[in-house]
C-alpha positions in Angstrom: 84.2 63.9 -69.7 83.5 60.4 -71.1 80.6 58.2 -70.1 83.0 55.7 -68.6 84.4 58.4 -66.2 80.9 59.4 -65.3 80.1 55.8 -64.4 83.2 55.5 -62.2 82.6 58.8 -60.4 78.9 58.1 -59.8 79.7 54.6 -58.6 82.2 56.0 -56.2 79.7 58.5 -54.8 77.0 55.8 -54.5 79.4 53.5 -52.5 80.5 56.3 -50.3 77.1 57.7 -49.5 74.5 54.9 -49.6 74.9 53.9 -46.0 76.0 57.1 -44.3 73.1 59.4 -43.5 73.8 62.1 -46.1 71.5 60.9 -49.0 73.1 59.0 -51.8 70.3 60.0 -54.1 70.9 63.7 -53.3 74.6 63.4 -53.7 74.2 61.6 -57.1 71.8 64.2 -58.4 74.0 67.1 -57.4 77.0 65.4 -58.9 75.2 64.9 -62.2 74.3 68.6 -62.2 77.9 69.6 -61.5 79.2 67.4 -64.3 76.5 68.7 -66.7 74.9 65.3 -67.2 71.4 65.6 -68.8 70.7 62.3 -70.5 67.7 60.7 -68.7 69.5 57.3 -68.8 71.7 58.5 -65.9 68.7 58.8 -63.6 68.0 55.1 -64.1 71.8 54.4 -63.8 71.8 56.0 -60.3 69.1 53.7 -59.1 70.5 50.5 -60.7 74.0 50.9 -59.2 72.5 51.1 -55.7 72.2 47.3 -55.9 76.0 47.1 -55.9 76.1 48.8 -52.6 73.3 46.6 -51.3 75.3 43.5 -52.3 78.1 44.8 -50.0 75.6 44.5 -47.1 74.8 41.0 -48.0 78.5 40.1 -48.1 79.3 41.7 -44.8 76.3 40.2 -43.0 76.2 37.0 -45.0 76.9 34.7 -42.0 74.1 36.3 -39.9 71.7 36.3 -42.8 72.4 32.7 -43.6 71.8 31.7 -40.0 68.5 33.6 -39.9 67.4 31.8 -43.1 68.2 28.4 -41.6 66.6 29.2 -38.3 63.5 31.0 -39.5 61.3 27.9 -40.1 61.8 26.7 -36.5 63.1 29.5 -34.3 60.6 32.2 -33.3 63.3 34.8 -32.7 64.7 34.5 -36.3 61.2 34.3 -37.8 60.2 37.5 -35.8 63.2 39.3 -37.2 62.3 38.4 -40.8 58.7 39.6 -40.1 60.1 42.8 -38.5 62.0 43.6 -41.7 59.0 42.9 -43.9 56.8 45.2 -41.8 59.3 48.0 -42.0 59.6 47.4 -45.8 55.9 47.7 -46.6 55.3 51.5 -46.2 58.2 52.5 -48.5 57.3 49.8 -51.0 53.7 51.0 -51.3 54.7 54.7 -51.4 57.4 54.0 -53.9 55.1 52.2 -56.3 52.4 54.8 -56.1 54.7 57.8 -56.4 57.5 56.5 -58.7 56.8 58.8 -61.6 56.3 61.9 -59.4 59.6 61.2 -57.5 61.7 60.5 -60.6 60.4 63.2 -62.9 59.5 66.1 -60.5 61.3 65.8 -57.2 64.5 64.5 -58.9 64.6 67.7 -60.9 64.8 70.1 -57.9 68.4 70.6 -56.8 67.3 73.4 -54.4 65.0 70.9 -52.7 67.9 68.5 -52.3 70.1 71.1 -50.7 67.4 72.3 -48.3 66.7 68.6 -47.4 70.4 68.0 -46.7 70.6 71.0 -44.3 67.3 70.2 -42.5 68.3 66.6 -42.2 71.7 67.6 -40.8 70.1 69.7 -38.1 67.8 66.8 -37.2 70.8 64.4 -36.9 72.6 66.9 -34.6 69.5 67.1 -32.4 68.7 63.3 -32.3 72.4 62.6 -31.5 72.1 64.9 -28.5 68.6 64.5 -27.3 67.5 61.0 -28.4 65.5 59.0 -25.8 67.4 56.6 -23.6 67.9 53.4 -25.7 65.9 50.4 -24.6 66.3 48.3 -27.7 69.8 47.0 -28.1 69.3 44.0 -30.3 68.4 44.4 -34.1 66.7 40.9 -34.0 64.4 41.9 -31.2 62.7 45.0 -32.5 58.9 44.8 -32.0 56.6 44.9 -35.0 55.0 48.2 -34.0 58.5 49.8 -33.8 59.4 48.3 -37.1 56.3 49.7 -38.8 57.1 53.2 -37.4 60.7 53.0 -38.7 59.2 52.0 -42.1 57.0 55.1 -42.1 60.1 57.3 -41.4 61.8 55.6 -44.3 59.1 57.0 -46.6 60.5 60.4 -46.0 63.6 59.3 -48.0 61.4 59.3 -51.2 62.3 63.1 -51.2 65.8 63.4 -52.6 68.2 64.7 -50.0 66.5 63.2 -47.0 68.5 60.0 -46.9 67.0 56.5 -46.5 69.5 55.5 -43.9 69.2 58.8 -42.0 65.4 58.6 -41.9 65.3 55.0 -40.6 68.1 55.7 -38.1 66.3 58.8 -36.7 63.0 56.9 -36.6 64.6 54.0 -34.8 66.4 56.2 -32.2 63.2 58.1 -31.5 61.7 54.7 -30.7 64.5 53.9 -28.2 66.7 51.8 -30.5 70.5 52.1 -29.6 72.4 54.1 -32.2 74.6 51.3 -33.5 71.7 48.8 -33.6 69.7 51.5 -35.5 72.4 51.6 -38.1 72.6 47.8 -38.5 68.8 47.6 -38.8 68.9 50.3 -41.5 71.6 48.4 -43.3 69.6 45.1 -43.3 66.4 46.9 -44.2 68.1 48.4 -47.2 68.4 44.9 -48.8 64.6 44.4 -49.6 64.0 48.1 -50.2 66.8 48.8 -52.7 66.3 45.4 -54.3 62.7 46.4 -54.9 63.7 49.8 -56.3 66.2 48.1 -58.6 63.5 45.7 -59.9 60.9 48.4 -60.6 63.4 50.8 -62.3 65.0 48.0 -64.3 61.6 46.9 -65.6 60.5 50.4 -66.5 63.8 51.1 -68.3 64.2 47.6 -69.8 64.2 49.0 -73.4 66.9 51.5 -72.7 69.0 48.9 -71.0 68.9 46.7 -74.0 71.7 49.0 -75.4 74.8 47.0 -74.6 76.8 50.2 -74.0 74.4 51.1 -71.3 74.6 47.7 -69.7 78.4 47.9 -69.5 78.2 51.4 -67.9 75.8 50.0 -65.3 78.2 47.1 -64.6 81.1 49.5 -64.0 79.1 51.7 -61.6 77.8 48.6 -59.9 81.3 47.2 -59.3 82.7 50.5 -58.0 79.8 51.1 -55.6 80.1 47.5 -54.3 83.8 47.7 -53.5 83.6 51.2 -51.9 80.5 50.3 -49.8 82.3 47.3 -48.3 84.7 49.7 -46.6 82.2 52.4 -45.9 79.8 50.2 -43.9 82.6 49.0 -41.5 84.0 52.6 -41.2 80.6 54.1 -40.4 80.0 51.6 -37.6 83.3 52.7 -36.0 82.5 56.4 -36.3 79.0 55.9 -34.8 80.4 54.0 -31.9 83.0 56.6 -31.1 81.5 59.9 -32.2 77.7 59.3 -32.8 75.9 60.9 -35.7 77.1 64.5 -35.2 79.9 64.3 -37.9 77.3 63.3 -40.5 75.0 66.1 -39.4 77.7 68.7 -39.9 78.7 67.1 -43.3 75.1 67.3 -44.5 74.9 71.0 -43.5 78.2 71.7 -45.2 77.3 70.0 -48.5 73.7 71.5 -48.6 75.0 75.0 -47.8 77.7 74.7 -50.5 75.1 73.4 -53.0 72.8 76.3 -52.3 75.6 78.8 -52.7 76.6 77.3 -56.1 72.9 77.4 -57.3 72.7 81.1 -56.4 75.6 81.8 -58.8 74.2 80.0 -61.7 
């Protein structure tokens, strides 16, 4: 299978899974294993193409983000929302910088851990969907700073491949009384600074490898595919959450994790 096909497939998987709570990182790593990809470049590729999916969030929420940017200097509500995102961003940013090499070179190399994380996270989603506290926070722009910080701490769990960044933040938010659709939207918006930061760190650490023009073109293909697919996935996920909650994603995680473990046992 050529590198170009790898780039398209991985870009498709990234766009499909970045914003649904099934762990895009886990899906990408298991997909690389299934396709027999061993070149270390593809580890960096999988981080860099996440920015394509994040750009989809910016496009979908551009009007709201632009209004917040205009109002932030003078309107306390808008300024509070920006601060809320920043507070939620800090824990994962600090943990990611401190543990970058451990995460990339140790945790990323454990497909069994990914599968177990998928299953455990699926069970957690099923439980939180059924037994979450009654929601008292129904506005993404009015989440208190203390709640935002706790959501940020939950997001640190996603440093373990298979946990899911969106899943961890959504579970943390719902445990703090945030309504399920609002929890998803806050997770989407929080992804912008988090994944932009991850992109910047990995791009800098891999700058010499990316000087290879062939590699840059592969990243561009994966970036474009993930962007287009994520545009549709974000809207579709909000519809599913509104109608069915998070249970479908919980069962999907359990199915994928179980299938992955079964395949690993036959290797």
